[in-house]
Legacy VTK file of the C-alpha trace (Angstrom):
# vtk DataFile Version 3.0
C-alpha trace
ASCII
DATASET POLYDATA
POINTS 94 float
-43.508 36.203 -18.072
-46.080 34.483 -20.281
-44.997 32.220 -23.097
-46.926 32.405 -26.355
-45.948 29.105 -27.899
-44.481 25.710 -27.251
-41.471 26.763 -29.328
-40.750 29.683 -26.874
-41.054 27.365 -23.885
-38.649 24.823 -25.541
-36.310 27.608 -26.469
-36.282 28.981 -22.879
-35.576 25.528 -21.492
-32.743 25.033 -24.022
-31.223 28.353 -23.154
-31.244 27.533 -19.436
-29.780 24.086 -19.911
-26.874 25.029 -22.115
-24.190 22.624 -20.810
-21.884 20.741 -22.973
-22.790 17.152 -23.634
-20.127 14.891 -21.932
-18.198 12.438 -24.174
-19.404 8.888 -23.325
-17.440 6.013 -24.758
-20.057 3.329 -23.996
-17.159 0.840 -23.631
-17.986 -0.663 -20.305
-18.285 -4.412 -20.314
-21.077 -6.318 -18.512
-18.347 -7.793 -16.339
-17.200 -4.360 -15.272
-20.769 -3.406 -14.390
-21.319 -6.655 -12.427
-18.063 -5.972 -10.551
-19.102 -2.427 -9.750
-22.425 -3.753 -8.497
-20.699 -6.280 -6.137
-18.342 -3.533 -4.943
-21.320 -1.096 -4.262
-23.225 -3.889 -2.424
-20.119 -4.568 -0.237
-19.665 -0.868 0.497
-23.341 -0.732 1.500
-22.747 -3.369 4.095
-19.629 -1.647 5.388
-21.475 1.638 5.781
-24.405 -0.123 7.497
-21.888 -1.655 9.951
-20.253 1.733 10.415
-23.657 3.188 11.238
-24.346 0.597 13.852
-20.842 1.118 15.348
-21.444 4.896 15.510
-24.854 4.329 17.088
-23.310 2.199 19.762
-20.688 4.933 20.448
-23.238 7.790 20.402
-21.505 9.339 17.376
-24.290 11.284 15.760
-22.110 12.910 13.061
-20.789 9.468 12.128
-24.378 8.110 11.997
-25.417 10.906 9.699
-22.524 10.335 7.324
-23.017 6.573 7.288
-26.752 6.925 6.681
-26.280 9.411 3.813
-23.582 7.252 2.209
-25.662 4.095 2.648
-28.625 5.760 0.969
-26.556 6.998 -1.907
-25.144 3.523 -2.403
-28.692 2.135 -2.559
-29.352 4.432 -5.534
-26.024 3.234 -7.151
-26.974 -0.392 -6.569
-30.528 0.092 -7.978
-29.154 1.931 -11.061
-26.547 -0.773 -11.785
-29.191 -3.446 -11.449
-31.465 -1.482 -13.787
-28.563 -1.156 -16.217
-28.152 -4.897 -16.173
-31.842 -5.398 -16.787
-32.572 -7.085 -13.437
-36.132 -8.321 -13.150
-38.228 -6.141 -10.933
-36.279 -2.863 -11.492
-38.298 -0.977 -13.980
-36.726 2.403 -13.151
-33.975 3.447 -10.750
-35.744 6.693 -10.097
-38.273 5.373 -7.659
LINES 1 95
94 0 1 2 3 4 5 6 7 8 9 10 11 12 13 14 15 16 17 18 19 20 21 22 23 24 25 26 27 28 29 30 31 32 33 34 35 36 37 38 39 40 41 42 43 44 45 46 47 48 49 50 51 52 53 54 55 56 57 58 59 60 61 62 63 64 65 66 67 68 69 70 71 72 73 74 75 76 77 78 79 80 81 82 83 84 85 86 87 88 89 90 91 92 93
């Protein structure tokens, strides 16, 4: 399929992305975000410890779960730090 114009390309993208826009209240406080960051950092430590425990026990499935969850929490932490404008975090996507 060849598109003849930018309008057609944009129209095609809009048609494929037709999802309702979620309601966002934008009512989180900086304190709530700081608290969530601390919680996420604590959970990262817990999952790192769980990984080490699973490694000692030879639990490969537990290690996989812990590694995946730890990695996901790293993204959460980076996003929250970016939201707070922490120096050195220009984008949470890298």
